[in-house]
C-alpha positions in Angstrom: -13.2 62.9 68.0 -15.9 59.6 68.2 -13.1 56.9 69.0 -15.8 53.9 69.2 -15.3 51.0 71.5 -17.6 48.1 70.3 -17.9 45.4 73.0 -19.9 41.9 71.9 -21.4 40.6 74.6 -23.3 37.3 74.7 -27.1 37.7 75.6 -30.0 35.0 75.1 -32.1 35.1 72.3 -35.7 37.2 73.8 -37.5 40.1 72.9 -37.2 42.7 75.5 -38.4 46.1 75.7 -35.7 48.8 76.7 -36.3 51.9 77.4 -33.6 54.9 76.9 -31.2 54.3 79.0 -29.2 56.4 81.6 -26.3 55.5 84.1 -27.5 54.6 87.4 -27.2 57.1 90.1 -24.6 55.9 91.5 -22.6 55.0 88.5 -18.8 56.9 89.6 -17.8 57.4 86.1 -18.4 61.1 84.4 -19.8 60.0 81.3 -22.8 62.7 80.8 -24.0 61.1 77.6 -24.2 57.4 76.1 -26.3 55.9 73.4 -27.9 52.5 73.9 -29.7 50.1 71.2 -31.0 46.7 72.4 -30.2 43.8 70.7 -29.6 39.9 71.2 -25.1 40.5 71.1 -24.5 44.0 72.2 -22.1 46.0 70.5 -21.5 48.4 73.4 -19.0 51.2 72.4 -17.0 53.9 74.5 -16.9 57.4 72.5 -14.6 59.7 72.8 -16.9 62.7 71.6 -14.2 65.1 73.3 -15.3 67.6 75.6 -12.3 70.3 74.0 -10.9 73.2 75.9 -9.7 75.5 73.2 -9.1 79.4 73.1 -9.9 81.7 70.3 -8.2 84.5 69.1 -10.1 87.0 71.3 -10.7 85.4 74.4 -12.3 86.4 78.1 -10.4 85.5 81.4 -12.0 82.2 83.3 -13.3 83.3 86.4 -12.2 80.3 87.9 -8.7 80.2 86.7 -6.7 82.9 86.2 -3.9 81.1 84.8 -5.9 79.5 81.7 -9.1 79.3 79.9 -12.1 76.3 79.8 -14.3 77.0 77.0 -15.7 73.6 76.3 -17.0 72.5 72.9 -17.7 69.5 71.1 -16.4 68.3 67.8 -19.3 67.6 66.0 -17.8 66.0 62.9 -17.0 63.2 64.9 -20.5 62.2 65.0 -20.6 60.4 61.9 -18.6 57.5 63.5 -20.9 56.7 66.0 -23.8 57.0 63.4 -21.9 54.8 60.9 -21.9 52.3 63.5 -25.4 52.3 64.1 -25.9 52.2 60.3 -23.9 49.0 59.7 -25.4 47.5 63.0 -29.4 48.5 61.6 -28.2 46.7 57.9 -26.5 43.6 59.7 -29.8 43.0 61.9 -32.2 44.2 58.5 -29.7 40.8 56.1 -31.5 37.8 57.1 -28.4 35.8 55.5 -26.1 37.1 58.0 -26.9 36.1 62.2 -30.0 35.1 61.3 -32.5 34.7 64.3 -29.8 37.4 66.6 -30.4 41.1 66.8 -27.5 43.5 67.6 -26.9 46.2 69.7 -24.3 49.0 70.7 -23.8 51.0 73.7 -21.3 53.7 73.7 -19.6 56.4 76.0 -17.1 58.6 76.4 -13.4 58.4 77.5 -12.6 61.7 77.3 -9.2 61.4 75.6 -8.0 60.5 79.4 -5.7 57.4 79.7 -7.5 56.7 83.4 -10.9 57.0 81.8 -9.9 54.3 79.0 -8.9 52.1 81.5 -12.0 52.5 83.6 -14.7 52.2 81.1 -13.0 49.1 79.6 -13.0 47.5 82.9 -16.5 47.9 83.3 -17.2 47.1 80.0 -15.3 43.6 80.9 -16.7 43.2 84.3 -20.0 45.5 85.0 -21.8 44.9 81.5 -24.7 43.8 83.3 -24.9 47.4 84.5 -26.2 48.1 81.0 -28.9 45.8 80.5 -31.7 47.3 81.8 -35.5 46.4 82.1 -35.2 43.1 82.3 -34.0 40.0 84.5 -32.9 36.6 82.6 -30.0 35.5 85.0 -28.0 34.6 82.0 -24.0 35.5 82.3 -23.4 37.9 79.2 -20.0 37.2 77.2 -17.8 39.9 75.9 -16.9 38.7 72.1 -14.8 41.8 70.4 -14.4 44.8 70.5 -14.2 47.9 67.5 -12.9 51.0 68.4 -10.2 53.7 68.5 -9.3 55.9 66.5 -6.5 57.6 68.9 -3.3 55.2 69.0 -2.9 56.2 72.7 -6.9 55.0 73.3 -6.5 51.9 71.3 -3.5 50.9 72.8 -4.2 51.7 76.4 -7.6 49.3 75.8 -5.6 46.8 73.8 -3.5 46.3 77.3 -7.0 45.0 78.9 -7.9 42.9 75.7 -4.9 41.4 74.7 -4.9 39.5 78.4 -8.3 38.3 77.5 -7.8 37.8 73.9 -10.8 39.6 72.9 -10.3 40.9 69.8 -10.0 44.3 68.9 -10.5 46.4 65.4 -9.3 49.5 65.1 -10.2 52.1 62.3 -7.1 54.3 62.8 -3.8 54.5 61.4 -1.2 53.4 63.5 2.4 52.3 63.5 3.4 49.8 62.6 5.5 47.8 65.4 3.3 49.3 67.8 0.1 47.1 66.1 2.3 44.0 65.3 0.7 40.7 65.7 3.6 39.7 67.9 2.8 42.8 71.2 -0.7 42.6 70.4 -2.2 39.2 68.8 -5.6 40.3 69.8 -5.0 43.6 67.3 -6.6 43.9 63.9 -6.5 46.9 61.9 -9.3 48.5 59.6 -6.7 50.6 57.9 -3.2 49.9 56.0 -0.2 50.0 57.5 1.2 53.1 58.4 4.8 52.3 56.1 2.4 52.9 53.1 1.9 56.2 54.4 4.9 56.9 54.6 5.7 55.9 51.1 3.3 58.1 49.7 4.4 60.9 51.3 7.9 60.4 50.1 6.5 59.8 46.5 4.5 63.3 46.6 7.2 65.3 47.9 9.2 63.8 45.1 6.6 64.2 42.6 6.4 68.0 42.8 10.3 68.2 43.5 9.8 69.7 47.5 12.9 69.0 48.9 12.5 71.8 51.9 9.4 70.7 53.8 8.2 71.9 57.3 7.1 69.3 59.8 4.4 69.6 62.4 3.7 66.7 64.6 1.2 66.0 67.1 3.2 66.7 70.8 2.5 62.4 72.3 4.4 59.3 71.0 2.6 59.0 68.3 4.2 62.1 66.7 7.7 60.8 68.2 7.4 57.5 66.1 6.0 59.7 63.2 9.5 62.2 63.2 11.0 59.0 64.0 10.3 57.3 60.8 9.9 60.1 58.5 12.7 62.3 59.3 14.8 59.5 58.0 13.8 58.8 55.1 13.6 62.2 53.6 17.5 62.4 53.8 17.6 58.8 51.5 15.1 60.7 49.5 17.5 64.1 49.0 14.5 65.6 51.4 14.8 67.9 54.4 13.1 69.0 56.9 13.1 73.0 57.1 11.9 72.8 60.8 10.1 70.4 63.2 7.5 72.1 65.3 5.0 70.4 68.2 1.6 71.2 68.4 -0.9 70.1 71.6 -3.2 67.3 70.7 -6.4 67.3 72.9 -7.8 70.5 74.5 -6.5 71.9 78.1 -6.3 74.4 80.2 -3.8 77.0 78.8 -2.0 80.2 79.6 -1.5 82.7 77.8 2.0 83.1 78.1 2.4 79.6 77.3 -0.2 80.4 74.4 2.1 83.1 72.9 4.8 81.2 72.9 3.5 78.5 71.3 2.2 81.1 68.3 5.5 82.8 68.5 7.0 79.7 67.4 4.8 78.7 64.8 5.6 82.2 63.5 9.7 82.0 63.2 9.0 78.3 61.6 6.8 80.2 59.3 8.6 83.0 58.1 10.9 80.7 56.3 9.4 81.6 52.7 11.0 78.6 51.4 9.2 76.0 52.9 5.8 76.0 50.9 5.3 73.0 52.1 4.3 71.3 55.5 3.4 68.4 56.3 0.8 67.8 59.5 0.8 64.8 61.8 -1.6 64.4 64.5 -5.2 64.2 64.6 -8.6 66.4 64.2 -7.3 68.5 67.7 -3.8 68.9 66.0 -5.5 71.2 63.3 -8.0 72.5 65.4 -4.8 73.9 67.3 -3.1 75.2 64.4 -6.4 76.9 62.9 -6.2 78.6 66.3 -2.7 79.2 66.9 -1.7 80.5 63.0 -4.6 83.7 63.2 -2.8 84.8 66.6 0.6 84.4 65.2 -0.8 86.3 62.7 -3.1 89.0 64.5 0.6 89.7 67.1 3.1 89.8 64.5 1.0 91.6 61.7 1.8 89.3 58.9 -0.1 86.9 57.1 2.5 84.4 57.7 -0.2 81.5 56.7 0.0 82.5 52.8 1.7 80.6 50.1 2.2 77.0 52.4 0.6 73.3 51.0 -0.3 71.7 54.2 -0.1 67.9 53.8 -2.2 66.0 56.2 -2.2 63.0 57.2 -5.0 59.8 57.4 -5.4 60.5 61.0 -6.4 64.5 60.7 -10.1 65.5 59.6 -10.5 69.1 58.8 -13.7 69.5 61.5 -14.4 72.7 63.9 -16.0 73.0 67.1 -18.3 75.7 67.9 -15.9 78.3 69.9 -13.2 77.8 66.4 -13.9 80.5 64.0 -14.7 78.6 61.1 -12.9 80.9 58.6 -9.6 80.3 60.2 -9.7 76.5 57.4 -9.4 79.1 54.9 -6.1 79.1 55.1 -6.5 75.6 54.2 -7.4 76.2 50.9 -5.6 73.7 48.6 -4.4 71.1 51.2 -3.5 67.6 50.2 -4.6 65.4 52.3 -3.7 61.6 52.9 -6.9 59.5 53.5 -8.0 56.2 54.6 -9.8 54.6 51.0 -13.4 55.5 51.5 -16.3 54.3 49.1 -19.3 56.4 49.1 -22.9 54.1 49.9 -25.9 56.1 49.2 -28.0 54.1 51.9 -25.9 56.4 54.7 -27.4 59.4 53.3 -30.9 58.2 52.9 -30.1 57.2 56.6 -28.8 61.1 57.8 -31.7 62.2 55.9 -33.9 60.4 58.4 -32.4 61.6 61.9 -34.2 64.3 63.8 -33.5 64.7 67.3 -36.9 64.0 68.9 -37.0 60.4 67.1 -34.0 58.3 68.2 -34.0 57.1 71.0 -31.2 56.2 73.5 -29.0 58.7 72.3 -27.5 60.5 74.5 -25.0 62.1 71.4 -28.1 63.4 69.6 -29.6 66.6 71.6 -25.3 67.8 72.2 -24.7 67.2 68.8 -27.3 69.1 67.5 -27.2 72.1 69.7 -23.1 72.6 68.8 -23.7 71.8 65.0 -26.7 74.5 64.3 -25.5 77.1 67.3 -29.3 76.5 69.0 -30.7 75.0 71.9 -33.2 72.9 73.1 -34.9 73.5 77.1 -32.9 73.4 79.8 -29.1 74.1 77.4 -26.0 72.5 79.0 -23.9 75.3 77.1 -24.1 78.7 76.3 -23.5 79.5 72.9 -22.4 82.7 70.7 -26.5 82.5 69.0 -28.6 81.2 71.6 -31.8 80.6 69.8 -33.8 77.4 70.1 -33.6 74.5 68.6 -36.8 73.4 66.1 -35.7 70.1 65.0 -36.4 70.5 62.1 -32.4 71.4 60.8 -31.4 69.6 58.3 -27.7 68.1 58.5 -26.8 68.5 54.7 -27.1 72.1 55.3 -24.5 71.9 57.4 -20.3 72.8 56.1 -18.0 70.3 55.9 -15.6 71.1 59.3 -18.6 70.5 61.1 -20.3 67.4 59.8 -20.3 65.6 55.9 -23.0 63.3 54.5 -20.4 61.3 52.6 -18.8 58.7 54.6 -15.4 59.7 55.8 -13.0 57.1 55.5 -13.0 56.4 59.3 -16.6 55.7 58.8 -16.2 53.9 56.4 -13.5 51.6 58.6 -16.1 51.7 61.4 -18.4 49.9 59.1 -16.3 47.7 57.7 -15.4 46.5 61.2 -19.4 45.8 62.0 -19.8 43.6 59.0 -16.3 41.9 59.7 -17.2 40.9 63.2 -21.1 40.1 61.7 -19.4 37.8 58.8 -16.8 35.9 61.7 -19.6 35.5 63.9 -21.5 34.3 61.5 -19.1 31.9 60.0 -18.1 30.8 64.2 -22.3 30.1 64.8 -22.6 28.3 61.1 -19.2 26.0 62.6 -20.7 26.0 65.7 -24.0 24.5 64.1 -22.2 21.8 61.9 -20.8 20.2 65.3 -23.4 20.5 67.0 -25.5 18.2 64.5 -23.1 15.5 64.5 -22.7 15.2 68.1 -26.8 15.3 68.4 -27.0 19.0 70.3 -29.7 21.0 69.0 -28.6 24.2 70.7 -27.9 27.3 68.4 -27.1 30.0 71.6 -24.0 32.0 71.8 -23.4 30.9 75.4 -20.4 28.0 74.9 -18.5 30.6 72.8 -15.1 31.7 74.0 -13.6 35.7 72.8 -10.5 33.8 71.5 -12.4 31.0 69.4 -13.3 34.6 67.1 -9.5 35.3 66.0 -9.2 31.9 63.5 -12.5 33.5 62.4 -11.5 36.7 61.7 -8.4 36.2 60.2 -10.0 34.1 57.6 -12.7 37.0 56.9 -13.2 37.8 53.4 -16.3 39.3 51.8 -17.9 42.2 49.4 -19.3 45.1 51.2 -21.8 46.9 49.9 -19.8 48.8 48.0 -18.7 45.6 46.4 -15.0 46.1 47.8 -13.1 43.1 49.3 -12.6 43.7 52.9 -10.1 41.1 54.2 -6.8 41.0 56.5 -3.1 39.9 56.0 -0.9 37.9 57.9 -0.5 40.9 60.3 -4.2 41.9 60.7 -4.1 44.9 58.5 -6.9 45.7 56.0 -5.4 45.2 52.1 -6.2 48.3 51.5 -4.2 51.6 50.7 -4.8 56.0 51.0 -6.8 57.8 48.7 -5.1 61.6 48.4 -7.6 64.8 48.1 -7.6 67.8 47.8 -9.7 70.2 49.6 -11.2 72.9 48.1 -12.8 75.6 50.8 -15.3 77.6 49.8 -15.9 81.6 51.5 -18.9 79.8 53.7 -16.2 77.1 54.7 -17.9 74.2 53.2 -15.7 72.4 51.0 -15.4 69.8 48.8 -12.8 67.0 49.1 -11.7 66.4 45.4 -10.0 62.9 45.1 -6.5 63.5 43.3 -4.6 60.3 43.3 -4.0 57.0 45.3 -1.4 55.3 47.5 -2.1 51.5 46.6 0.3 48.7 47.6 -1.4 46.6 46.1 -0.7 47.6 42.7 2.1 46.8 39.8 5.7 47.1 41.0 6.3 51.6 39.4 2.0 52.0 40.0 1.7 52.6 43.3 1.6 56.0 43.7 -0.5 57.8 41.4 -2.0 61.7 41.2 -3.5 63.4 39.0 -1.6 67.0 39.1 -4.2 68.9 36.9 -7.2 68.1 39.1 -5.7 69.4 42.0 -6.5 73.4 42.7 -3.8 75.2 44.9 -4.0 78.1 46.6 -5.1 81.4 45.6 -1.3 82.5 45.6 0.0 80.2 43.5 -1.8 80.9 40.5 -3.0 77.1 39.3 0.9 76.8 39.1 2.5 74.1 41.5 4.1 76.0 43.7 8.2 75.3 44.8 9.2 74.3 48.3 13.3 74.1 48.0 16.1 74.9 50.3 18.3 76.3 47.1 17.3 76.9 43.4 17.8 74.4 41.5 21.2 73.6 39.6 20.4 73.7 36.2 21.8 70.9 33.5 25.6 71.7 33.0 25.9 72.7 37.1 26.7 70.7 39.8 25.3 70.9 43.4 27.8 72.0 46.0 27.1 71.6 49.9 26.9 75.2 51.9 29.0 74.7 55.1 26.9 74.5 58.0 23.6 74.2 56.4 21.7 70.7 55.8 22.3 69.5 52.8 19.5 70.6 50.7 21.0 74.1 50.9 23.7 74.5 48.4 25.9 76.1 45.7 25.4 75.8 41.9 28.8 75.0 40.3 29.6 74.2 36.9 30.7 71.0 35.9 34.3 70.2 35.4 35.8 70.8 32.2 35.1 67.0 30.4 32.3 66.4 32.6 28.3 67.0 32.1 25.2 67.0 34.1 21.5 66.5 32.2 19.7 66.9 34.8 18.6 69.7 37.3 20.0 69.2 40.9 22.8 66.6 40.3 24.9 66.2 43.5 27.9 65.4 40.7 28.8 65.5 37.1 30.2 62.5 35.5 32.2 61.8 32.5 30.5 61.0 28.5 31.3 57.5 27.2 34.1 57.4 25.4 32.7 57.8 22.2 31.3 61.0 23.0 32.1 64.4 24.5 30.7 67.5 26.6 28.4 70.2 24.5 29.7 73.5 25.0 26.8 73.9 27.9 28.0 70.7 29.5 24.6 69.1 29.4 24.1 66.8 27.1 26.8 64.6 25.1 27.4 64.8 21.5 28.9 61.8 19.6 32.7 62.0 18.8 33.7 61.9 14.7 36.4 58.9 13.6 39.3 60.9 12.3 42.5 59.9 10.4 44.8 61.4 7.8 43.0 60.4 4.6 43.6 60.8 1.4 40.8 63.4 0.4 41.7 66.1 2.5 45.0 68.9 2.0 47.1 66.9 4.5 46.9 63.6 3.1 46.7 64.9 -0.4 49.9 67.0 -0.5 51.7 63.9 1.3 50.5 61.7 -1.3 51.7 63.9 -4.5 55.2 64.8 -2.4 55.9 60.8 -2.0 54.9 60.3 -5.4 57.2 63.2 -6.7 59.8 62.0 -5.0 59.4 58.1 -6.0 59.2 59.1 -9.6 62.5 61.0 -9.0 63.8 57.7 -7.2 63.2 55.7 -10.1 64.7 58.6 -12.9 67.8 58.5 -10.9 68.0 54.5 -10.5 67.3 54.7 -14.6 70.2 57.1 -15.1 72.6 55.3 -12.9 71.6 52.3 -15.4 71.5 53.3 -18.2 75.2 54.9 -17.1 76.7 51.9 -15.3 79.8 51.5 -17.2 80.6 55.2 -15.9 83.5 55.7 -13.8 81.5 57.8 -11.3 78.9 54.6 -11.2 81.5 52.2 -10.7 83.8 54.4 -8.5 81.6 53.6 -5.6 80.1 49.5 -6.0 77.1 49.8 -8.5 75.1 47.0 -6.4 75.2 48.9 -3.1 74.0 51.9 -4.9 71.0 50.1 -6.6 70.3 48.9 -3.5 70.4 52.0 -1.6 68.4 53.6 -4.7 65.6 51.1 -4.8 65.4 51.5 -0.7 64.7 54.7 -1.0 62.3 54.1 -3.6 60.0 51.9 -1.6 60.7 54.3 1.9 58.8 56.8 -0.3 56.2 54.6 -1.2 55.7 52.8 2.2 54.7 56.7 3.1 51.2 55.1 1.7 50.5 52.5 4.5 50.3 55.4 6.6 47.2 57.3 4.7 43.9 56.5 4.7 42.0 55.1 7.4 43.8 51.5 9.3 43.5 48.0 8.3 44.9 44.9 9.8 47.0 44.6 6.9 48.5 48.0 6.7 48.9 48.1 10.7 50.8 45.2 10.1 53.1 46.1 7.8 53.4 49.9 8.4 55.9 49.9 11.0 57.8 46.8 9.9 58.3 47.9 6.7 59.5 51.1 7.4 61.8 50.1 10.0 63.4 47.2 7.9 63.2 49.7 4.5 65.1 52.5 6.5 67.7 50.0 7.6 68.9 48.4 4.4 68.8 52.5 3.5 70.7 53.2 6.7 73.5 49.9 5.7 73.9 51.3 2.4 75.1 53.9 3.2 77.1 52.9 5.8 78.6 50.2 3.4 79.5 53.3 0.7 81.1 55.0 3.5 83.3 52.2 4.4 84.0 51.5 1.0 85.9 55.2 0.6 87.6 54.6 3.5 89.1 51.1 2.7 90.1 52.4 -1.0 92.1 55.1 0.2 93.7 53.3 2.2 94.3 50.4 -0.3 96.4 53.1 -2.0 98.8 54.0 0.2 102.0 51.7 -0.3 102.4 48.5 1.0 99.0 48.5 2.3 97.6 44.9 3.1 93.7 46.8 3.2 93.1 45.9 -0.4 92.3 42.3 0.0 89.3 44.5 2.0 87.8 46.5 -0.9 85.6 44.7 -2.8 81.8 43.5 -3.3 82.0 40.8 -0.3 82.5 43.4 2.3 79.8 46.1 1.3 77.2 42.8 0.4 77.7 41.6 4.0 77.7 45.1 5.6 74.2 44.9 4.0 73.1 42.3 4.4 73.9 41.8 8.3 73.1 45.1 9.3 69.2 44.3 7.5 69.1 41.1 9.1 69.2 42.3 12.3 66.4 45.0 11.7 64.1 41.8 9.9 65.0 39.9 13.1 63.7 42.6 15.5 60.6 43.4 13.3 59.6 39.5 13.1 59.6 38.9 17.2 57.8 41.9 16.7 54.8 40.9 15.0 55.3 37.7 16.2 54.9 38.4 19.8 52.5 41.6 20.0 52.1 42.8 16.6 49.8 46.1 15.8 46.7 45.9 15.5 43.9 48.5 14.1 42.6 50.5 17.5 40.8 53.5 18.0 42.2 56.7 20.4 39.2 58.1 21.9 40.9 59.6 24.8 43.3 62.0 23.6 41.6 64.6 21.9 37.9 65.7 22.9 35.5 66.0 19.9 37.1 63.2 17.8 38.0 59.3 17.8 41.5 59.2 16.5 41.5 55.9 14.5 44.5 54.6 14.6 47.7 51.7 14.7 48.4 50.3 18.1 51.8 49.8 17.9 51.3 46.5 20.1 54.6 46.8 22.0 56.0 50.4 22.5 59.1 48.7 23.3 59.9 47.0 20.1 58.5 50.2 18.1 61.0 52.3 19.9 63.1 49.8 19.4 63.6 49.7 15.8 63.7 53.2 15.9 66.8 53.0 17.9 68.5 50.4 15.7 68.3 52.7 12.4 69.5 55.4 14.8 72.8 53.4 16.0 73.0 52.3 12.0 72.8 56.1 11.1 75.0 57.8 14.2 77.8 55.2 12.7 77.4 55.9 9.2 77.5 59.8 9.8 80.2 59.3 12.1 82.4 57.3 10.2 81.5 59.7 7.0 82.4 62.7 9.1 86.0 61.0 9.5 86.5 60.1 6.4 85.2 63.8 4.8 88.9 65.5 4.3 90.1 62.3 2.3 91.7 63.4 -0.9 89.7 62.1 -3.2 87.8 64.0 -6.2 84.6 62.5 -6.1 85.1 61.6 -2.2 81.4 60.2 -1.5 82.4 60.7 2.3 81.8 64.8 2.6 78.4 63.9 0.6 77.2 61.1 3.1 78.1 63.4 5.9 75.5 66.3 4.5 73.0 63.1 4.0 73.5 61.5 7.0 73.6 64.9 9.3 70.2 66.0 7.5 69.2 62.2 8.6 70.2 62.6 12.1 68.6 66.2 12.7 65.2 64.9 11.1 64.9 61.8 13.4 66.5 63.6 16.5 63.6 66.1 16.5 60.9 63.3 15.2 60.8 61.8 18.9 59.6 64.5 20.6 57.6 65.8 18.2 56.0 62.5 18.1 55.4 62.6 21.7 53.8 65.6 21.6 51.4 65.6 19.0 47.9 63.8 19.2 45.4 62.1 16.7 46.1 62.2 12.6 49.2 64.9 13.5 50.8 62.1 15.0 50.7 60.0 11.5 51.4 63.2 9.4 54.8 63.8 11.8 56.2 59.9 10.9 55.4 60.3 7.2 57.2 63.8 7.1 60.1 62.4 8.7 60.3 59.4 6.2 60.1 61.6 3.1 62.2 64.3 4.7 64.9 61.5 5.7 64.6 60.1 2.1 65.0 62.9 0.3 68.0 64.4 2.5 69.9 60.9 1.4 68.6 61.0 -1.9 69.4 64.6 -2.7 72.7 64.8 -1.0 74.1 61.6 -2.2 73.1 61.2 -5.6 72.4 65.0 -6.6 76.1 65.5 -7.0 76.6 62.5 -9.4 73.7 63.1 -11.6 74.9 66.7 -12.0 78.5 65.3 -13.1 76.4 62.4 -15.5 74.2 64.5 -16.8 75.8 67.6 -17.1 79.6 67.8 -17.1 80.3 64.3 -18.7 84.0 65.6 -18.9 84.0 64.9 -15.0 82.8 61.8 -15.3 86.6 60.1 -16.9 89.3 57.8 -14.9 91.5 60.3 -15.5 89.1 63.1 -13.2 88.3 59.6 -10.9 92.8 59.1 -10.0 92.9 62.6 -9.5 94.3 64.0 -6.3 93.8 67.1 -4.4 96.8 69.1 -3.8 
């Protein structure tokens, strides 16, 4: 891991011949390697080459320490970051349009991932920088202008603790926690990478895209790992994703005892034994991945099972696939098909040409190159500092492009690309600052163009406003938080048997894209681990609940672990893994499998269906019969039997019964405004007239019998006036009730979508149910009174006593309507209408048959009984 810290020092413009820099003998810093290039503006850098103590699956005990293992090795791949710095500086120096007559240089030292070393080296760069300027004496004070460096958050913020005090700009090329790098805490802090918030969002969207809801978390055992877990785990929960396990991994090399190593491997084994957790998110740095690539084989060897099989590794942008000389490269095969978040990078052809020209004997001042060469190619120069498994001499003709990807890459990585852009950002800011300073000096008549008088804090306003297009034609600029306005690339790791690998670009996280397009992935380009047979794996705690079912939580387990329960009746779930079922819209109903809604059919009692046809035929037939009876009575109006019970009341009763039969047609067919407005009020009024006529006829029979008694004064009540009064008054009361009903809350067409599951019932809403039952109650009251009076008069000694027939007719009438109420309330849909039509027809037919059939029999078949003598004949 090369952690670059670039220091810009103010030097006078001069030509100096500088030999390879060697640290003075009295230098207390234990920095064995450094790289120096001269220039008017010296760019110094602290480089963490990382001397790495890391055990392998098989190892030998260190002779000087019986508690651990001391296997030093170098992460060779990170050397590219230093080369990217040198390449960018060389490009700037060759460009006459940027900083003309000024040459940039740089200096790199090792921080060893140690806080004390980081602070010490930073302070030395600030206050002892004269030690790094050999072979000339100028007497001009050097001034630090800016710092570029820090891929590790720990290293970066240790440096920022000091640099912020002096308002020295610091540009980092790692991805850090948003609040840690905020301008409030570190106003001099600039990031060459996007905010880590976008990475969190990308992880969530990646998991959601593949439906991975049961994932493992591996994080570095440091503050940044804590921060990652504190931020990501709530986001996972908010989006319906659970962490199957959380493990912490070492971040850097150190002395490790066998017991501790075994415990770490055991934890890995037990966590990875969860076969349901196929997706595992790794957060840390390259060291974290190196720990993992070693612990997994140890666990495999110790527990006798390939626990790494069938895992999809999701790595964050800080992690790179790199190895050291003591890490068995075949271990990286377990990462086949990994999906990595990477800092966005664009290819630079000039950088590859620059790498092709690097030779270990030709680069002056590079104290890292020989150690890198030995580690990368497994060879040694004269007087080797470390012993490798392959002890052969380095001839200097080895080619970098022959190295596998985990050892060294020829394409510029995301972090190297950030270093490259950081150098240019500083150069452009210096150029703008110099141009502004020269302009001011010309205005006041001064001619000096040196940087001697500039202070580090003056660079901030130019860095904040920096915006330029780099060699890849991409715009480099900062937002108001000091973050680079860019995103992350999604890459797929295709690892070959020789441990070379290919990064396949499969997606992007672009916060600057249009809404809804921030995350994009090309699933067909992904090469999965061989065990998955090129099918995206499943990483869930419980099998998906198919449509028609809902998730039911398992007691004592995370919400991602659940059973599947079928939706309750009347509800559906149309997607997999729904938390709750829901009801269909009112005009739809669930299908058999309760997975989708079907449109309901509008239903009503129509003239076309058998039941409607039957009612229509019966009503028409009874209406015709009633009309014939009326015609018979009119034709025989002067006969004694017709004249006996008030012809006008008889005619009125027959006409009202005729209308009762005909009003049944108002209940057939689809309800409309007219039919709904008329049907109940017409039915109530007509039936009230009919029952009032029956009551009047009954009263007439009683009064006629009482009037025949000697000395009776009831004779004056017998006549049309009383009967007409009864009919009119009783009918007007019902008519008044109907008028009030229609005035305050009239019936109207409506659709009943609830009563029946699959049917929308077209019906008439009664408006006021109270008024409807009031109308029925009034008819029932009249019927009960008529029945009571007729029942009391049934035994009067009259040959043609109608009271008997009225009693039977009202018995039928009351029976029908008493049974109507519970039946009406217990039925639904069109059958409610059918019950009412049946009650109308049955009760009307009962009145017609019981009252008029005996009279028609006498008129038509027994005319001999239709005489005055028979009428006044007493029953003995």
